[in-house]
C-alpha positions in Angstrom: -40.6 26.8 -17.0 -43.9 25.3 -16.0 -44.3 21.5 -16.5 -47.6 19.8 -16.4 -47.8 16.7 -14.1 -47.8 14.5 -17.2 -44.6 16.2 -18.5 -43.0 16.1 -15.1 -43.7 12.4 -14.7 -42.4 11.7 -18.2 -39.2 13.6 -17.5 -38.8 11.8 -14.2 -39.3 8.4 -15.8 -36.7 9.1 -18.5 -34.2 10.3 -16.0 -34.8 7.3 -13.8 -34.4 5.0 -16.8 -31.2 6.6 -17.7 -29.9 6.4 -14.2 -30.8 2.7 -14.0 -29.2 2.0 -17.4 -26.0 3.7 -16.3 -25.9 1.6 -13.1 -26.6 -1.6 -14.9 -23.9 -0.9 -17.5 -21.3 -0.3 -14.9 -19.5 -3.5 -14.0 -18.1 -4.3 -10.6 -15.3 -1.7 -10.1 -13.1 -4.2 -8.4 -13.2 -6.5 -11.5 -12.9 -3.7 -14.0 -9.8 -2.1 -12.4 -8.2 -5.4 -11.3 -6.1 -5.9 -8.2 -5.4 -2.8 -6.1 -4.5 -1.9 -2.6 -7.5 -0.3 -1.0 -7.1 2.5 1.5 -3.8 3.1 3.2 -1.2 0.4 3.8 -0.3 1.0 7.4 2.8 0.3 9.6 3.1 0.1 13.3 6.1 -0.5 15.4 6.1 -2.7 18.5 7.4 -0.5 21.3 8.8 -3.6 23.2 10.6 -5.4 20.4 11.1 -2.9 17.6 9.4 -5.3 15.1 7.2 -3.5 12.6 3.8 -4.8 11.3 2.6 -3.8 7.8 -1.2 -4.1 7.3 -3.0 -3.9 4.1 -6.2 -4.6 2.2 -6.2 -5.6 -1.4 -9.3 -5.8 -3.6 -10.2 -6.7 -7.2 -8.7 -10.1 -6.9 -10.4 -13.2 -8.3 -12.2 -15.1 -5.6 -10.4 -17.9 -3.9 -7.1 -17.0 -5.7 -3.9 -17.5 -3.7 -1.8 -14.3 -3.6 1.8 -14.1 -2.5 3.1 -11.0 -0.7 6.5 -9.6 0.4 6.7 -6.9 3.1 10.0 -5.0 3.0 11.9 -2.3 5.0 15.3 -1.1 5.8 16.2 -1.4 9.5 19.0 0.2 11.5 19.3 -1.5 14.9 21.7 -0.3 17.5 22.9 -2.7 20.2 25.1 -1.9 23.2 26.9 -3.8 25.9 25.5 -3.0 29.3 27.5 -3.7 32.5 25.9 -5.0 35.8 25.7 -1.4 37.0 23.4 -0.5 34.1 26.0 1.6 32.2 27.0 1.1 28.6 30.7 1.8 28.1 31.7 3.5 24.8 33.3 1.4 22.1 31.1 -1.6 22.6 28.2 -0.6 20.2 27.1 -2.7 17.3 24.9 -1.3 14.5 23.1 -3.5 12.0 21.7 -1.9 8.9 20.0 -4.1 6.4 17.0 -4.7 4.2 14.5 -7.1 5.9 11.8 -9.0 4.1 9.0 -11.3 5.1 6.8 -13.3 2.8 3.3 -14.7 3.2 0.5 -16.1 1.0 -3.2 -15.6 1.5 -6.3 -16.7 -0.3 -8.7 -14.1 -1.5 -12.2 -14.4 0.0 -15.4 -14.8 -2.0 -15.4 -11.0 -2.7 -11.9 -11.0 -4.1 -10.3 -9.4 -1.0 -7.3 -10.1 1.1 -6.9 -8.2 4.4 -3.8 -9.1 6.4 -0.7 -8.0 8.3 2.9 -9.1 7.9 5.6 -8.5 10.5 9.2 -7.6 9.9 11.5 -8.7 12.7 14.5 -6.8 14.0 17.7 -8.7 13.1 19.7 -10.2 15.9 23.5 -9.7 16.4 25.2 -12.8 15.0 28.1 -12.8 17.5 27.7 -11.2 21.0 30.5 -8.6 21.2 30.0 -8.1 25.0 32.9 -9.2 27.2 32.6 -10.7 30.7 29.5 -10.0 32.7 28.1 -7.5 30.2 24.8 -8.1 28.5 23.9 -7.2 24.9 20.9 -4.8 24.8 18.9 -3.3 22.0 19.2 0.5 22.3 17.1 1.7 19.3 15.5 0.6 16.1 14.7 2.7 13.0 12.8 1.4 10.0 12.6 3.2 6.6 11.2 2.5 3.2 8.4 0.3 4.5 6.3 -1.3 1.8 4.2 -4.3 0.7 4.4 -6.0 -2.7 1.7 -8.3 -4.2 4.2 -10.6 -6.0 1.5 -12.4 -7.9 0.0 -9.3 -9.5 3.2 -7.2 -9.5 1.8 -4.3 -7.3 3.7 -2.4 -4.7 2.5 0.2 -2.2 4.4 2.2 0.4 3.3 1.9 4.0 2.1 4.9 6.0 4.1 6.0 7.8 7.0 4.8 5.7 9.3 5.4 8.7 9.1 4.1 12.2 11.5 4.2 15.2 11.7 3.5 18.8 14.4 4.2 21.5 14.4 1.7 24.3 16.5 3.7 26.8 18.6 0.6 27.4 21.5 2.8 28.5 20.0 5.4 30.9 22.2 8.3 31.9 24.3 7.9 28.7 27.4 5.8 28.2 
């Protein structure tokens, strides 16, 4: 189909006008969809402590709004009693398995965004079961079901990866 320059210019002008009208009619996607976690919610374990950090970005918030968050995960922490020779005799192990949460509140910036990290701490043993000269050592930590919840807007997202673990080698050569 051959178009004259005038027809081509008219067609181009109509298409341009439609494109501009469509763009002007579209509202800010963050506002039209409301609060949402943007990208992946990530988790990373500290190889020295076993604590896990959950990081996130939430968009679509009203600017300067205070938002409350709860990070959550299930932890299994294995402790052992180590003697002065560096060995861990059997029968002295302590395993803690519980759900751990940490809360924080942040204020959305002028763009309606919150970017932050919340750390979940490995629980400590309440009573040291180690007799005599033995010391309590953390052998391993395993986190599962890691997630973040925007309590204010009732949104939850799983962290990636949702499982993290570390083995400290606190009892070399076995028990």
